[in-house]
Each structure stands twice: as C-alpha cells, then as structure tokens.
N, C-alpha and C positions, 0 to 999 in steps of 0.2 A: 306575200306569205301574214295569215294573219294574229295577231296578240296572243291565241291561245292555241293555232297551230303549233305542235313541237315540233324544233330544228332537229332534222336526223338528218345526218348526212356519211354520203357512202365508204363507208374506211375500209371498205373491202379496196378500191377500185385507187385505196391511197398509197404509197412508196413509202416505206417503211420508213418513220420516225423518229429519232433516235434520244432521250433527256439528254440535256445540253449538259446539266451538273451531274446524273450516273456510266454517264456512254451503254450504258443500254438504249432494247427496245421497247418503244412506250403500243402502250397497251389498249383498247376499245374499255372502258368502263363508262360508269354512269354517274357522270359529274352533276350537281348543282350552286347554281348558278342565285347570287337574293342581291336586287339590289332597290332601297327606299321600299323599303321591306315587302318588294313581288319577289317571289322568288322561283325560278325551273328546274327541272332537273330536264338533263341531253345524254347520250351518252358521247365520248371523245377520245383520245388519244390523253390514258393517262401514263406516267411511270413509275412503276411497280411500284420501288421501291424510294423515293421522296414524295410523288403523288401532283411531280409537273403535268401539266394538261398544258395542250398546245390548241388552242386557237387556233382555227380556219379564221384565212381572209376574211368568206364568202357571210361567217356568223360572225364575226365580229363588224363589220363596216354593216352586213346589213338587214337580219333579224334583235338580234342585242342592240341596236343603235337605234332599229324605231321602237325596242321599247322602254328605254332610257329615253327617248326626245320619251312618248307615251307617257312617261308615270308623270317625267316634271309638268307639261303639259296642265296635270292635273292640277 
C-alpha cells in the first residue's frame, strides 16, 4: 500500500468489538491520526461514549509503521 493510499478495513467482516472502558459495542467512525506534523483520516471502530479507538494489527504493523518509517527517514 502506497503512503498516499487510504487504509479502509472491512468493518462489516469483524466480530462485534466492545470498548474495554465502557463495555458497549464500538461503532465505525472517522478517526484522525497525526505523526510528525503529517496526518490522515480513516474509518475505524471507536467507542461512541468515550471515543477509544480500536486499531487492527494489520494497520498498526502495516500502514502506520510504513508511514512512520517514511516520515522519520525524511
């Protein structure tokens, strides 16, 4: 995935995820990430009450790690 491509997980295929704080189901919602003055928006599961975000492993170890490395190399 190129750095300028938007990550879009398949949120319909995921099992129901619950917020660990509020114990209520998380819902898909737009989330903003920023690192070293660069940011991107993506739709992820988040708690409708407290806003906690669930970051899938493939995003954390894939796209986010790639973007961090590219920004740090500049």
